[in-house]
C-alpha positions as CSV (number, residue, x, y, z in Angstrom):
1,L,-0.1,-0.3,-0.1
2,A,3.0,2.4,0.3
3,G,4.0,4.6,-2.9
4,N,1.7,4.9,-5.7
5,N,-1.9,4.1,-5.2
6,T,-2.5,3.0,-8.6
7,F,-4.2,-0.1,-9.1
8,D,-4.2,-2.8,-11.9
9,L,-7.2,-5.1,-11.3
10,P,-8.2,-7.6,-13.5
11,A,-11.3,-7.0,-16.2
12,R,-14.6,-8.4,-15.0
13,D,-17.6,-8.2,-17.7
14,Q,-20.1,-10.7,-16.6
15,D,-22.8,-8.5,-18.0
16,G,-21.9,-7.7,-21.3
17,G,-20.9,-4.1,-20.4
18,S,-18.1,-1.9,-21.6
19,G,-15.3,-3.8,-20.0
20,D,-15.2,-1.8,-16.6
21,A,-12.4,-3.0,-14.3
22,L,-15.0,-4.1,-11.9
23,D,-18.4,-4.4,-12.5
24,D,-20.0,-6.1,-9.2
25,L,-19.4,-8.9,-7.1
26,G,-22.6,-10.7,-7.6
27,G,-22.7,-10.7,-11.4
28,E,-26.1,-10.4,-13.0
29,E,-28.0,-11.6,-10.3
30,E,-29.1,-9.7,-7.3
31,G,-28.5,-10.4,-3.6
32,L,-25.5,-12.8,-4.2
33,R,-22.7,-13.1,-1.3
34,L,-19.5,-13.6,-2.3
35,D,-19.7,-17.2,-1.5
36,G,-22.6,-17.5,-3.8
37,S,-25.0,-17.7,-1.4
38,K,-28.3,-15.8,-1.1
39,A,-28.4,-12.6,1.0
40,P,-30.9,-10.2,1.5
41,A,-28.2,-7.2,2.3
42,P,-25.6,-7.8,-0.7
43,L,-22.1,-6.2,-0.4
44,Q,-20.9,-4.6,-3.0
45,L,-17.8,-2.9,-3.9
46,Q,-17.3,0.1,-5.9
47,L,-14.1,1.4,-7.1
48,P,-15.2,4.3,-9.4
49,A,-12.5,6.7,-11.0
50,L,-9.3,4.4,-10.5
51,G,-6.2,6.5,-11.5
52,G,-3.5,5.1,-13.8
53,K,-3.6,2.8,-16.9
54,G,-6.5,0.1,-17.6
55,R,-9.5,-0.2,-19.7
56,G,-11.9,2.5,-19.3
57,R,-10.4,4.3,-16.3
58,G,-10.0,7.8,-15.6
59,A,-8.2,9.5,-12.9
60,G,-9.4,10.0,-9.3
61,A,-9.6,8.9,-6.1
62,A,-10.6,5.4,-5.2
63,T,-13.5,4.9,-2.4
64,L,-15.2,1.9,-0.8
65,A,-19.0,1.9,-0.6
66,T,-21.4,-0.2,0.8
67,A,-25.0,-0.5,-0.2
68,T,-28.2,-2.4,1.2
69,S,-30.8,-3.4,-1.4
70,G,-33.7,-1.9,0.1
71,A,-32.3,1.7,0.8
72,G,-29.7,1.4,-1.9
73,A,-27.6,4.1,-0.3
74,A,-24.1,4.1,0.0
75,A,-22.2,4.5,3.0
76,G,-19.5,7.2,3.5
77,P,-16.2,6.7,1.7
78,T,-13.1,5.4,3.4
79,S,-9.9,7.0,2.4
80,I,-6.9,4.6,1.2
81,E,-4.7,6.7,3.8
82,A,-6.9,5.6,6.6
83,L,-6.6,1.8,5.0
84,K,-3.1,2.2,5.0
85,A,-2.9,3.1,8.2
86,S,-4.7,0.6,9.4
87,V,-2.7,-2.2,7.4
88,A,0.4,-0.5,8.8
89,Q,-1.0,-1.0,12.4
90,A,-1.7,-4.6,11.9
91,L,1.6,-5.2,10.4
92,E,3.1,-3.5,13.0
93,G,1.0,-5.5,15.5
94,I,2.2,-8.8,13.7
95,S,5.8,-7.8,13.7
96,T,5.7,-7.0,17.5
97,L,4.0,-10.6,18.0
98,I,6.6,-12.3,15.7
99,D,9.5,-10.3,17.8
100,T,7.9,-11.2,21.1
101,E,7.7,-14.9,20.1
102,Y,11.5,-15.0,18.5
103,T,12.5,-13.3,21.7
104,N,10.8,-15.8,24.1
105,Q,11.8,-18.8,21.9
106,V,15.5,-17.3,21.6
107,G,15.2,-17.3,25.5
108,R,13.6,-20.5,26.1
109,A,16.5,-22.1,23.9
110,A,19.3,-19.9,25.6
111,K,18.0,-21.0,28.9
112,A,17.8,-24.7,27.9
113,G,21.3,-24.3,26.5
114,E,22.6,-23.0,29.8
115,E,20.9,-25.6,31.6
116,R,22.6,-28.2,29.3
117,I,25.6,-26.5,29.6
118,R,25.7,-26.5,33.1
119,S,24.2,-30.2,33.5
120,L,27.3,-31.3,31.3
121,A,29.6,-29.4,33.5
122,A,28.5,-30.7,36.4
123,S,28.3,-34.3,35.0
124,H,32.0,-33.6,33.6
125,Y,33.3,-32.2,37.0
126,E,32.0,-35.2,38.8
127,Q,33.5,-37.5,36.2
128,V,37.0,-35.5,36.7
129,N,36.2,-35.6,40.4
130,N,35.8,-39.3,40.6
131,N,39.0,-39.7,38.5
132,L,41.2,-37.7,40.7
133,T,39.9,-39.4,43.5
134,A,40.6,-42.7,42.1
135,S,44.1,-41.8,41.0
136,R,44.5,-40.2,44.5
137,D,43.6,-43.6,45.9
138,A,45.8,-45.6,43.4
139,M,48.6,-43.5,44.1
140,Q,48.4,-43.8,48.0
141,Q,48.1,-47.6,47.2
142,A,51.2,-47.3,45.3
143,R,52.8,-45.4,48.3
144,D,51.6,-47.7,50.9
145,H,53.0,-50.6,48.8
146,H,56.1,-49.1,48.2
147,M,56.7,-48.6,51.8
148,S,55.7,-52.1,52.6
149,V,58.3,-53.3,49.9
150,K,60.8,-50.8,51.5
151,A,60.0,-52.2,55.2
152,H,60.6,-55.7,53.6
153,I,63.9,-55.0,52.1
154,K,65.1,-53.7,55.2
155,S,63.7,-56.4,57.2
156,I,65.8,-58.9,55.0
157,R,68.7,-56.7,55.1
158,D,68.2,-56.8,58.9
159,E,68.0,-60.7,59.0
160,G,70.8,-60.9,56.5
161,A,73.1,-58.9,59.1
162,A,72.0,-61.2,61.9
163,L,73.0,-64.2,59.8
164,A,76.3,-62.8,59.1
165,A,76.8,-61.8,62.6
166,D,75.6,-65.5,63.6
167,N,78.1,-66.9,61.0
168,R,81.0,-64.8,62.0
169,E,80.0,-66.2,65.7
170,I,80.0,-69.5,64.3
171,Q,83.2,-69.0,62.6
172,G,84.9,-67.9,65.7
173,A,83.6,-70.8,67.4
174,L,84.8,-73.3,64.6
175,A,88.1,-71.6,64.6
176,A,88.5,-72.1,68.8
177,L,87.4,-75.8,68.4
178,Q,89.6,-76.3,65.7
179,A,92.7,-75.0,68.1
180,D,91.6,-77.0,71.0
181,V,91.6,-80.1,68.9
182,D,94.9,-79.2,67.7
183,N,96.6,-78.6,71.2
184,R,94.6,-81.8,72.4
185,L,96.4,-83.8,69.5
186,A,99.7,-82.2,69.8
187,G,99.8,-83.1,73.7
188,I,98.8,-86.4,72.7
189,R,102.0,-86.9,70.2
190,K,104.3,-85.3,72.5
191,K,103.0,-87.7,75.4
192,F,103.2,-90.9,73.4
193,K,106.2,-89.5,71.0
194,L,104.3,-90.1,68.1
């Protein structure tokens, strides 16, 4: 509706007229509605003197008029500017509704995405925390095992040292016994002059 108010309507010549752009909406039969049903007060759309090119049209302002079959009188004209303003207001309302719905959808999507990210982050954090706990437990078990091995090695070394001391004591006892035996044999040989 913005800009030029020139309209090119298709020709409608149902009653054999001169080929005006729009004769009537009911054809030759009186009392018809737009859907073809009977009506006591048919609606007629008249666009006299539409400006611009076309068959049988002159310059002028387009008007909308309604008429009743009884009175035959037309209502006052409604200007194109008022129609344009009404349509513009309707379009603005539709645009506002679309923007509001789009904003709501974006907000819901963002909220759902944020909740999903938080859920994934919490799950990931819990998994990482569990892995860290398991790693700490494994490291503690490794430390405990290492300390146990070290203690076992120390115990073996202590036992080895004790065995070495016992071995030295045994060797000393054997040496003393051997010396005593040698002395006894020497005394016997000397006594019996062997």
